[in-house]
Each structure stands twice: as structure tokens, then as C-alpha cells.
C-alpha positions, 0 to 999 in steps of 0.5 A, a space after each residue: 411557446 415551444 422555445 420557452 419550454 425548451 429554455 425551461 427544460 434546459 434551465 432545470 437540467 442545468 440546475 440538476 446537473 450543477 446540484 449533482 456535481 456539488 453533491 458529489 464534490 462534497 461527498 467525494 473521499 478526500 485525496 489524502 488524510 490529514 496528519 491528525 487522521 493518520 495519527 489517529 490510525 496508528 493504533 491499528 497501523 503502527 510504525 515498525 522499527 528496530 532489529 533483533 539483539 545482536 543484529 545490526 541493520 541499516 535503515 533503507 530509504 524509500 528511494 533505496 527500496 524503489 531501486 532495489 525492489 523487483 516491484 511494489 505489490 498491492 495485494 490482500 493477505 490470505 490466511 495466517 503466517 506459515 513457517 518454513 526452513 531454508 538452509 540454516 534459517 527459519 522463515 515465515 511467510 504470508 500468501 498475498 493475492 495480487 491486486 496490482 503491482 507497480 511493474 506489471 509483472 503480475 496479473 490481478 488474482 496471482 498469488 505469491 508468498 511474501 517471506 521474511 527471516 523469523 528473527 525479524 517477525 516481531 520487528 516487521 508489520 504483522 498482517 492478518 487475513 484479509 488485510 490489504 498492503 503495499 510492499 516492495 518485494 525481491 524474488 526468491 531465485 530458487 522458488 518463483 512463487 516466493 518473494 521477500 519483504 521488509 518493513 521499509 517501503 511497506 504500507 498498510 491499506 485502510 478499508 476505505 483505500 488510504 495507505 499508511 506507512 509501516 515504517 518511520 517516514 524521513 523527510 524524503 520519504 514523506 515528500 515522495 509518498 507520504 502516509 495518507 494518500 489514496 492507494 492508487 496515488 501511492 502506487 503511481 508515485 512508487 512507479 515513478 520512483 522506480 523509473 
């Protein structure tokens, strides 16, 4: 009789565990959004392109960004854009609270500024307070807390943790790190590209 109870208890436990696994698999967040889901998010997370009149730029591939960047920062925008003058140019910058980075140069909670020339403000992604992003940066040689960013290689991160590119993805970028990935997966792919 005792063996019979143990068998019944084991069978019930197995059914409960199996049900829990099936429930979690059905309700787990997908590892990647579909192209239709990404397209539906483009109203909030637009592709940025172009350059100011009389300024010609060469588009960078994601591989170029990975090769040139000091690191890719994943962080949360704090506050609104601020403006400053350096030499003969005007710049704007955002404070970014670091959540992680691909080269492990920063600690979570560190604050850096990400800056760009004001001429490109209308052509770069527009960030708001509380928005999470991933962006490649290059350090300012004269100000260690300031870095520079651009559109190529920058991703918006949705509230539920999916990365959507701020740049037009070419075939190579899409194959390497497409829009719609979970941000953790994107960061791993970018880290591999930087090796």
C-alpha cells in the first residue's frame, strides 16, 4: 500500500511539473518579433536616415560600427537633450544611465553623456526621458564622461525588451543582428561582432 501511495504521488507530481512547463512555454516571450510586429512598431521607433544639406556622409554598415566603436552601450535616457558648444561647433547630448555594455568598460548605474553635432539632430533618433537604447559610442578624448553616437548601429529598446533598429538595415546588418531580437540576444551578437 505504501508503494502504491508513493507511485500516485510521483505520478501527480510529474503531471503538475509537465503542466507547468507547458504553461511557461506557451506564455514565454518569443525570442524574436516577426517582421510584421517590427513594422507595426515603426511609428514609435522610426528609421532615421539622411544628412543635412551640403553635408555628404558615407553610410556605415553594422560591421563598420562594431569595428569603430569603443563599445555598444545599453542604457536608459535620463532627462532631455542638453546643448553645448565645443570649439566652433554646437552639440547636443543626452545622459545615459548604463545597464550594460558589450566591452564591459562600464558598470551598471554609471552615467555618461552621448553627444552628436547639432546639425544632425533632425536626422538622428530622438530620445525621450526613460527610453532605453543600444548605441555604439566613441569616447571624447578631452572629456572622459562624454561619448559620441550616431544613427548607424543604434537600436531603440521596447518596454518589453525587444531591440528595433534606428537605421535602415542592409542584408548584412539584418543577417548579423536584425530588428526584433531580445535586447540580451542583440548584445551577445554585437559582442561577437566586436571580437
